[in-house]
NUTORBA-773668 format. One record per residue (C-alpha): residue in three letters; chain; x, y, z. Coordinates in steps of 0.25 Angstrom, whole numbers, plus 5000, padded with zeros to 4 digits. Example, Ala and Ser with C-alpha at 12.3 -4.5 7.8 and 13.67 -1.06 7.14 Angstrom:
<rs>
R,ALA,A,5049,4982,5031
R,SER,A,5055,4996,5029
</rs>
This chain:
<rs>
R,ARG,A,4817,5270,5056
R,PRO,A,4833,5275,5056
R,SER,A,4841,5265,5051
R,THR,A,4850,5259,5064
R,GLY,A,4865,5259,5055
R,ARG,A,4868,5246,5052
R,PRO,A,4862,5244,5038
R,GLY,A,4858,5230,5032
R,ARG,A,4850,5225,5047
R,PRO,A,4836,5228,5050
R,PRO,A,4834,5238,5062
R,ARG,A,4834,5232,5075
R,ALA,A,4823,5231,5086
R,GLY,A,4832,5240,5093
R,GLY,A,4828,5253,5084
R,THR,A,4814,5250,5088
R,ALA,A,4816,5249,5103
R,LEU,A,4825,5263,5102
R,ALA,A,4813,5270,5094
R,LYS,A,4803,5264,5105
R,ARG,A,4811,5270,5116
R,ALA,A,4811,5284,5111
R,GLN,A,4795,5284,5111
R,ARG,A,4795,5279,5126
R,GLU,A,4804,5290,5129
R,LEU,A,4796,5300,5121
R,SER,A,4784,5294,5129
R,LYS,A,4790,5294,5142
R,GLY,A,4797,5311,5141
R,GLY,A,4785,5315,5134
R,GLY,A,4787,5313,5120
R,PRO,A,4781,5322,5107
R,PRO,A,4766,5320,5108
R,ALA,A,4758,5316,5097
R,ILE,A,4752,5326,5086
R,GLY,A,4738,5323,5089
R,SER,A,4739,5326,5105
R,LEU,A,4746,5338,5102
R,LYS,A,4734,5343,5092
R,ALA,A,4725,5340,5104
R,ASP,A,4734,5347,5113
R,GLN,A,4734,5361,5105
R,ALA,A,4718,5360,5103
R,GLN,A,4718,5360,5118
R,ALA,A,4728,5370,5121
R,GLY,A,4727,5380,5110
R,GLY,A,4737,5375,5101
R,LEU,A,4748,5369,5111
R,PRO,A,4748,5354,5112
R,GLY,A,4745,5346,5124
R,GLY,A,4736,5358,5130
R,LEU,A,4750,5367,5136
R,ARG,A,4755,5379,5135
R,PRO,A,4766,5384,5124
R,GLN,A,4778,5384,5133
R,GLN,A,4775,5371,5139
R,SER,A,4772,5364,5125
R,GLN,A,4787,5370,5122
R,LEU,A,4794,5364,5133
R,LEU,A,4787,5352,5130
R,ARG,A,4791,5353,5117
R,ARG,A,4806,5354,5119
R,SER,A,4807,5344,5129
R,ALA,A,4800,5334,5120
R,ALA,A,4809,5338,5109
R,SER,A,4823,5336,5118
R,LYS,A,4817,5324,5123
R,ILE,A,4814,5319,5108
R,GLN,A,4829,5324,5103
R,ARG,A,4834,5318,5114
R,VAL,A,4829,5305,5113
R,TRP,A,4832,5306,5098
R,ARG,A,4846,5309,5101
R,ALA,A,4846,5297,5111
R,SER,A,4842,5289,5100
R,HIS,A,4849,5294,5089
R,GLY,A,4861,5291,5097
R,ARG,A,4857,5278,5101
R,ARG,A,4855,5275,5084
R,THR,A,4867,5279,5081
R,HIS,A,4874,5273,5091
R,VAL,A,4866,5260,5088
R,GLY,A,4870,5263,5073
R,ARG,A,4886,5263,5077
R,CYS,A,4885,5252,5083
R,GLN,A,4878,5245,5074
R,LYS,A,4889,5250,5063
R,LYS,A,4900,5245,5071
R,GLU,A,4892,5232,5074
R,HIS,A,4888,5231,5058
R,LEU,A,4907,5233,5056
R,ALA,A,4908,5222,5067
R,ALA,A,4899,5213,5060
R,THR,A,4907,5216,5047
R,LYS,A,4920,5213,5052
R,ILE,A,4915,5202,5062
R,GLN,A,4909,5195,5047
R,ALA,A,4923,5198,5041
R,LEU,A,4930,5190,5051
R,TRP,A,4918,5182,5052
R,ARG,A,4920,5178,5036
R,GLY,A,4935,5179,5037
R,PHE,A,4936,5171,5049
R,ALA,A,4925,5160,5042
R,VAL,A,4935,5159,5028
R,VAL,A,4947,5157,5037
R,ARG,A,4939,5145,5043
R,ARG,A,4935,5140,5031
R,ARG,A,4947,5139,5025
R,HIS,A,4952,5134,5038
R,ASN,A,4942,5123,5038
R,LYS,A,4946,5118,5024
R,ALA,A,4960,5118,5026
R,ALA,A,4956,5109,5039
R,THR,A,4947,5102,5030
R,GLU,A,4959,5100,5020
R,ILE,A,4968,5096,5031
R,GLN,A,4958,5087,5037
R,ARG,A,4958,5079,5022
R,TRP,A,4971,5078,5020
R,SER,A,4974,5073,5034
R,ARG,A,4962,5063,5033
R,GLY,A,4969,5059,5020
R,PHE,A,4982,5057,5026
R,ILE,A,4977,5050,5038
R,VAL,A,4968,5040,5027
R,ARG,A,4979,5039,5019
R,LEU,A,4987,5036,5030
R,GLY,A,4978,5025,5037
R,ARG,A,4978,5016,5023
R,ALA,A,4994,5019,5022
R,ARG,A,4995,5011,5035
R,VAL,A,4982,5002,5032
R,ARG,A,4990,4998,5018
R,ALA,A,5004,4997,5027
R,ALA,A,4997,4988,5038
R,ILE,A,4991,4979,5026
R,ARG,A,5005,4980,5020
R,ILE,A,5012,4978,5033
R,GLN,A,5000,4965,5035
R,ARG,A,5002,4958,5021
R,HIS,A,5018,4959,5023
R,SER,A,5016,4953,5037
R,ARG,A,5007,4942,5032
R,GLY,A,5016,4940,5019
R,MET,A,5028,4939,5030
R,VAL,A,5021,4929,5040
R,ALA,A,5015,4921,5025
R,ARG,A,5029,4921,5020
R,ARG,A,5035,4915,5034
R,LYS,A,5022,4904,5035
R,ILE,A,5025,4899,5021
R,GLN,A,5042,4900,5025
R,GLY,A,5040,4891,5037
R,LYS,A,5031,4881,5030
R,CYS,A,5041,4880,5019
R,GLN,A,5053,4877,5029
R,ALA,A,5043,4868,5036
R,ALA,A,5042,4861,5023
R,LEU,A,5055,4862,5019
R,SER,A,5058,4854,5034
R,ILE,A,5048,4845,5031
R,GLN,A,5054,4842,5018
R,THR,A,5068,4840,5024
R,ASN,A,5062,4832,5035
R,ILE,A,5055,4822,5025
R,ARG,A,5065,4821,5015
R,ALA,A,5077,4819,5027
R,LYS,A,5066,4807,5032
R,LEU,A,5067,4801,5017
R,ALA,A,5081,4803,5016
R,ARG,A,5083,4794,5031
R,LYS,A,5072,4785,5024
R,ARG,A,5080,4781,5013
R,VAL,A,5092,4780,5021
R,GLU,A,5087,4770,5030
R,VAL,A,5081,4764,5017
R,CYS,A,5094,4764,5011
R,ARG,A,5100,4759,5023
R,LYS,A,5089,4747,5026
R,GLU,A,5092,4744,5012
R,ALA,A,5107,4743,5012
R,ALA,A,5105,4735,5025
R,GLU,A,5097,4726,5018
R,ALA,A,5107,4724,5008
R,SER,A,5117,4722,5017
R,LEU,A,5110,4710,5025
R,LEU,A,5106,4706,5011
R,LEU,A,5121,4706,5006
R,GLN,A,5126,4698,5020
R,ASN,A,5115,4688,5018
R,ALA,A,5120,4687,5004
R,ALA,A,5135,4686,5007
R,ARG,A,5131,4675,5018
R,GLN,A,5123,4669,5008
R,LYS,A,5136,4669,4998
R,GLN,A,5144,4664,5009
R,ALA,A,5135,4652,5013
R,TYR,A,5135,4647,4998
R,GLU,A,5150,4650,4997
R,VAL,A,5150,4643,5009
R,ALA,A,5140,4632,5002
R,GLU,A,5150,4634,4989
R,GLN,A,5163,4632,4995
R,GLU,A,5158,4617,5000
R,ARG,A,5157,4614,4984
R,GLN,A,5170,4614,4982
R,GLU,A,5168,4611,4967
R,LYS,A,5160,4623,4962
R,ALA,A,5170,4633,4971
R,THR,A,5179,4637,4959
R,LYS,A,5165,4640,4951
R,GLN,A,5160,4647,4960
R,ALA,A,5170,4654,4963
R,GLU,A,5172,4659,4948
R,HIS,A,5157,4662,4950
R,ASP,A,5160,4671,4960
R,ALA,A,5168,4677,4954
R,ALA,A,5163,4682,4942
R,THR,A,5151,4685,4951
R,ARG,A,5159,4695,4956
R,ILE,A,5165,4700,4944
R,GLN,A,5151,4702,4939
R,ARG,A,5146,4708,4952
R,VAL,A,5158,4718,4951
R,ASN,A,5155,4721,4936
R,ARG,A,5140,4722,4939
R,GLY,A,5141,4731,4951
R,ASN,A,5150,4740,4942
R,VAL,A,5142,4742,4933
R,GLY,A,5129,4743,4944
R,ARG,A,5136,4753,4949
R,GLN,A,5138,4761,4938
R,LYS,A,5124,4760,4934
R,PHE,A,5121,4763,4949
R,ASP,A,5127,4776,4950
R,LYS,A,5122,4780,4935
R,LYS,A,5108,4777,4939
R,LYS,A,5111,4784,4953
R,GLN,A,5114,4795,4946
R,GLU,A,5102,4794,4937
R,HIS,A,5096,4792,4950
R,GLU,A,5101,4805,4958
R,ALA,A,5096,4814,4945
R,ILE,A,5083,4809,4945
R,GLU,A,5081,4809,4960
R,ALA,A,5086,4825,4959
R,GLN,A,5076,4828,4949
R,HIS,A,5067,4820,4956
R,LYS,A,5069,4828,4969
R,ALA,A,5069,4842,4962
R,ALA,A,5056,4839,4956
R,MET,A,5049,4835,4969
R,LYS,A,5056,4847,4975
R,LEU,A,5048,4856,4964
R,GLN,A,5036,4848,4964
R,THR,A,5038,4850,4980
R,MET,A,5038,4866,4980
R,GLU,A,5026,4865,4968
R,ARG,A,5018,4855,4978
R,GLN,A,5020,4865,4989
R,HIS,A,5014,4878,4982
R,ARG,A,5002,4871,4976
R,ALA,A,5000,4866,4992
R,LYS,A,5003,4882,4998
R,LEU,A,4992,4887,4988
R,GLU,A,4982,4873,4991
R,VAL,A,4985,4876,5005
R,GLU,A,4983,4891,5004
R,GLU,A,4969,4890,4994
R,LEU,A,4964,4878,5003
R,ARG,A,4967,4888,5015
R,LYS,A,4959,4900,5010
R,LEU,A,4947,4891,5006
R,LYS,A,4947,4884,5021
R,ARG,A,4948,4901,5027
R,GLU,A,4936,4905,5016
R,LYS,A,4929,4892,5021
R,ASP,A,4930,4895,5035
R,ASP,A,4927,4909,5034
R,LYS,A,4915,4904,5027
R,SER,A,4912,4894,5038
R,ALA,A,4914,4905,5047
R,THR,A,4904,4913,5042
R,VAL,A,4893,4902,5041
R,ILE,A,4896,4897,5056
R,ARG,A,4895,4911,5062
R,LYS,A,4881,4916,5052
R,TYR,A,4877,4903,5059
R,TRP,A,4881,4905,5072
R,LEU,A,4878,4921,5071
R,ARG,A,4862,4915,5066
R,PHE,A,4862,4904,5077
R,PHE,A,4867,4915,5087
R,TYR,A,4856,4926,5084
R,ARG,A,4844,4917,5081
R,ARG,A,4848,4912,5095
R,LYS,A,4847,4924,5101
R,PHE,A,4834,4929,5094
R,LEU,A,4829,4916,5098
R,ASN,A,4833,4917,5112
R,LEU,A,4827,4933,5111
R,GLN,A,4814,4929,5107
R,LYS,A,4813,4917,5117
R,GLU,A,4816,4928,5128
R,LEU,A,4806,4938,5122
R,ARG,A,4794,4925,5123
R,MET,A,4798,4922,5137
R,HIS,A,4796,4938,5140
R,VAL,A,4783,4941,5133
R,ASP,A,4776,4948,5143
R,SER,A,4788,4956,5147
R,VAL,A,4790,4961,5131
R,VAL,A,4774,4964,5131
R,VAL,A,4777,4974,5142
R,ILE,A,4789,4981,5138
R,GLN,A,4782,4983,5124
R,ARG,A,4770,4987,5130
R,TYR,A,4779,4999,5138
R,VAL,A,4787,5001,5126
R,ARG,A,4775,5004,5119
R,GLY,A,4769,5013,5128
R,PHE,A,4780,5020,5129
R,VAL,A,4782,5022,5116
R,VAL,A,4767,5027,5115
R,ARG,A,4768,5037,5126
R,SER,A,4780,5042,5121
R,LYS,A,4774,5044,5105
R,MET,A,4763,5050,5114
R,TRP,A,4773,5060,5121
R,LYS,A,4780,5064,5108
R,ASP,A,4766,5067,5101
R,ALA,A,4764,5076,5113
R,ILE,A,4777,5083,5110
R,ARG,A,4775,5086,5096
R,ALA,A,4761,5090,5099
R,GLU,A,4768,5102,5108
R,GLU,A,4778,5104,5100
R,GLN,A,4771,5105,5086
R,LEU,A,4761,5117,5096
R,TRP,A,4774,5123,5100
R,ALA,A,4781,5123,5086
R,ALA,A,4765,5130,5080
R,VAL,A,4767,5140,5091
R,GLU,A,4782,5143,5088
R,LEU,A,4780,5144,5074
R,GLN,A,4767,5153,5076
R,ARG,A,4775,5162,5084
R,CYS,A,4788,5161,5073
R,TRP,A,4778,5163,5063
R,ARG,A,4772,5176,5069
R,GLY,A,4786,5181,5073
R,TYR,A,4790,5181,5059
R,LEU,A,4779,5187,5053
R,GLY,A,4782,5199,5063
R,ARG,A,4796,5200,5058
R,VAL,A,4792,5199,5045
R,ARG,A,4783,5211,5046
R,TRP,A,4793,5218,5055
R,GLU,A,4804,5216,5045
R,LEU,A,4794,5220,5034
R,GLU,A,4790,5233,5041
R,TYR,A,4806,5238,5043
R,GLU,A,4810,5232,5029
R,LYS,A,4804,5243,5022
R,VAL,A,4812,5254,5031
R,PHE,A,4825,5246,5030
R,SER,A,4825,5240,5015
R,ARG,A,4836,5252,5011
R,GLN,A,4844,5249,5022
R,GLU,A,4842,5235,5020
R,ALA,A,4846,5237,5005
R,ALA,A,4858,5245,5006
R,SER,A,4862,5238,5021
R,ARG,A,4861,5224,5009
R,LEU,A,4868,5233,4998
R,GLN,A,4878,5234,5008
R,ARG,A,4880,5222,5015
R,HIS,A,4880,5214,5002
R,ILE,A,4892,5224,4996
R,ARG,A,4899,5222,5009
R,GLY,A,4897,5206,5010
R,TRP,A,4901,5207,4994
R,LEU,A,4915,5215,4997
R,ALA,A,4918,5207,5008
R,ARG,A,4914,5194,5000
R,THR,A,4923,5198,4988
R,ARG,A,4934,5202,4999
R,THR,A,4932,5189,5006
R,ASP,A,4932,5181,4990
R,ARG,A,4946,5189,4988
R,ILE,A,4953,5185,5001
R,ARG,A,4948,5171,4999
R,LYS,A,4953,5169,4985
R,GLN,A,4965,5176,4991
R,ARG,A,4967,5164,5003
R,ALA,A,4961,5153,4995
R,ARG,A,4972,5154,4984
R,ALA,A,4981,5155,4996
R,GLU,A,4974,5142,5001
R,PHE,A,4974,5136,4987
R,GLN,A,4989,5139,4986
R,ARG,A,4993,5133,5000
R,ALA,A,4984,5120,4995
R,ARG,A,4992,5121,4981
R,LEU,A,5003,5119,4988
R,ARG,A,4998,5107,4999
R,PHE,A,4993,5100,4989
R,LYS,A,5006,5100,4981
R,ALA,A,5012,5097,4993
R,ALA,A,5002,5087,4996
R,GLN,A,5005,5081,4982
R,ARG,A,5022,5081,4986
R,ILE,A,5020,5074,4998
R,GLN,A,5011,5064,4992
R,ALA,A,5021,5061,4981
R,LEU,A,5032,5059,4992
R,ALA,A,5024,5051,4999
R,ARG,A,5019,5042,4988
R,GLY,A,5033,5042,4983
R,VAL,A,5036,5035,4997
R,ARG,A,5025,5028,4998
R,CYS,A,5029,5022,4982
R,ARG,A,5044,5021,4987
R,ASN,A,5040,5014,4999
R,ARG,A,5030,5003,4992
R,ILE,A,5041,5002,4980
R,ASN,A,5052,4996,4991
R,ALA,A,5043,4988,4998
R,PHE,A,5039,4981,4985
R,LYS,A,5053,4981,4982
R,GLN,A,5058,4975,4996
R,ARG,A,5046,4965,4994
R,LYS,A,5050,4960,4981
R,LEU,A,5065,4960,4985
R,ALA,A,5060,4952,4999
R,ALA,A,5052,4942,4990
R,VAL,A,5066,4940,4981
R,VAL,A,5075,4938,4992
R,LYS,A,5062,4928,4999
R,ILE,A,5063,4921,4984
R,GLN,A,5078,4921,4983
R,SER,A,5079,4915,4999
R,ILE,A,5070,4905,4996
R,PHE,A,5075,4901,4982
R,ARG,A,5089,4901,4988
R,GLY,A,5085,4892,4999
R,HIS,A,5078,4882,4988
R,GLN,A,5092,4880,4981
R,LEU,A,5098,4881,4996
R,ARG,A,5090,4868,5000
R,VAL,A,5090,4862,4986
R,ARG,A,5107,4862,4987
R,LEU,A,5106,4859,5001
R,TRP,A,5096,4847,4997
R,ASP,A,5105,4843,4986
R,ARG,A,5117,4842,4995
R,VAL,A,5111,4834,5005
R,VAL,A,5104,4823,4995
R,ALA,A,5118,4824,4989
R,LYS,A,5125,4821,5002
R,ARG,A,5114,4812,5006
R,THR,A,5118,4805,4993
R,VAL,A,5132,4804,4994
R,GLN,A,5129,4797,5008
R,ILE,A,5120,4787,5002
R,GLN,A,5130,4785,4992
R,ALA,A,5141,4785,5004
R,SER,A,5133,4775,5013
R,MET,A,5129,4764,5000
R,ARG,A,5143,4765,4995
R,GLY,A,5148,4762,5009
R,PHE,A,5136,4751,5011
R,LEU,A,5143,4746,4995
R,VAL,A,5157,4746,4999
R,ARG,A,5154,4741,5015
R,ASN,A,5145,4730,5008
R,ARG,A,5158,4726,4997
R,ARG,A,5167,4726,5008
R,PHE,A,5158,4716,5016
R,HIS,A,5155,4709,5003
R,VAL,A,5170,4707,5000
R,LEU,A,5176,4704,5013
R,VAL,A,5163,4693,5013
R,LYS,A,5168,4688,5000
R,VAL,A,5184,4690,5003
R,ILE,A,5181,4681,5017
R,CYS,A,5172,4670,5008
R,ILE,A,5185,4669,4999
R,GLN,A,5195,4668,5011
R,ASN,A,5184,4658,5018
R,ASN,A,5183,4650,5005
R,TYR,A,5199,4649,5002
R,ARG,A,5202,4645,5015
R,LYS,A,5192,4634,5014
R,TRP,A,5197,4630,4999
R,LEU,A,5213,4630,5008
R,ARG,A,5208,4624,5018
R,TRP,A,5199,4612,5010
R,VAL,A,5206,4613,4997
R,PRO,A,5218,4605,4994
R,GLU,A,5231,4613,4989
R,GLN,A,5232,4604,4977
R,GLU,A,5216,4607,4973
R,ARG,A,5220,4621,4976
R,ASN,A,5229,4624,4967
R,SER,A,5223,4616,4956
R,ARG,A,5210,4626,4958
R,SER,A,5219,4638,4958
R,GLU,A,5225,4632,4946
R,ALA,A,5213,4629,4939
R,TRP,A,5209,4644,4943
R,ARG,A,5219,4650,4936
R,VAL,A,5218,4643,4926
R,SER,A,5203,4645,4921
R,ARG,A,5207,4660,4926
R,ALA,A,5217,4661,4915
R,GLU,A,5206,4655,4905
R,ALA,A,5197,4665,4910
R,LYS,A,5205,4676,4909
R,ALA,A,5209,4671,4894
R,ALA,A,5194,4670,4892
R,ALA,A,5193,4686,4895
R,GLU,A,5205,4690,4889
R,GLU,A,5202,4682,4874
R,ALA,A,5186,4690,4879
R,GLY,A,5193,4704,4879
R,VAL,A,5200,4702,4867
R,THR,A,5189,4698,4860
R,ALA,A,5181,4708,4864
R,ARG,A,5192,4717,4860
</rs>
């Protein structure tokens, strides 16, 4: 069989169709007769085929030869045209394959680039999401810290106000107690003064003991004044010592109060934590028991309802089982029919495959050389194309690697800048937090010092007020006693002038002067001896 002009491919069914068509043309137009029939005709008609005359046999031969040539030329022209078309198709297919391979290479690169871009974008999105999550956590931490600090500050202010009110109340109570004691002391002094007046009135009736009582009163007054001076000095000294001890005691109480407050806060936090854990465990246990009760009740209700509708359940089960059996029988029938059809189809495919194999074996002997040549050409062309493609691929890979290297360096540079910015931001934030903490600590310490100074001033002011009140009370009390004594002396003197005669008064005054001079002389002698 002649070649179709397409190396490397088996002949199509078109070649056999052309051959069959040529045979039909020959049979229709009186093609060349068979060899056996020509010999029979020659035997019947004197050596001429068909039993015809020589002129008719020559004409028949010419017409047959011309028809054979015409058919052959038409067949050859069609074969040549088909060969050219097949050659053009081969060239077009080769070009399409080259274009398709180039497009596939470009598409693979584009897919690779898209995958790289997607990877970078997804990594950026993930990092951005993590950064946002970290920023949200940091904001929540700062906000919760701020809320907690505000709560603690409010509690501290409330504690300070409570302490201030309590201390003011205690100071007022102390002042009230002091006032009550002063009033009681004044009443006691008044009672004593009145009692003394009564005693003096009673003693005035006793004229014999008047002088002795006067001397005794004078000595008592001198002793009282002296003892008062000594007592006041001792009182001032003890007062200073008491104030120093009280200041130390208040400072110690302040330190103890702060320490107890800190420990109380820690204990309260620990108790809150334990209570929270206990509440969580209690809630879990309650939820467990509630879920057990709820689902058990639901199961019991469902079981009770099923027991109430046993007949309906049996009917439903009967229908369901019938449906399951019918569906199973239907599936078995469908499966058997499909198996039968599959067996017939397998037989048909197997027979077709055997026929094609035999046909290929018949035609393989003729086209083995062309197949070998076409295979060699195909391999050589493929090798050349692959070599050229590999060279182009390597060049493009080098260019792509260079671009990727530049992108990687740019990404490293961007990452370095971004990390530097993030690091600086973190360091600045850390510095700001430390600075804010230092400022807060300084403000708290300065506020504490200011409150201590103000409290010292208040204590000093209240001490001065209490001292002024006490001194005023003492001065008024002394003035009252002096006035009482002056009035008493005046009354006694007037009574003495009224009831004692002048001669007796002169004698008594002279005796008093003498006794005074003697006492003065005795005191001078005692002073001289003491020196």
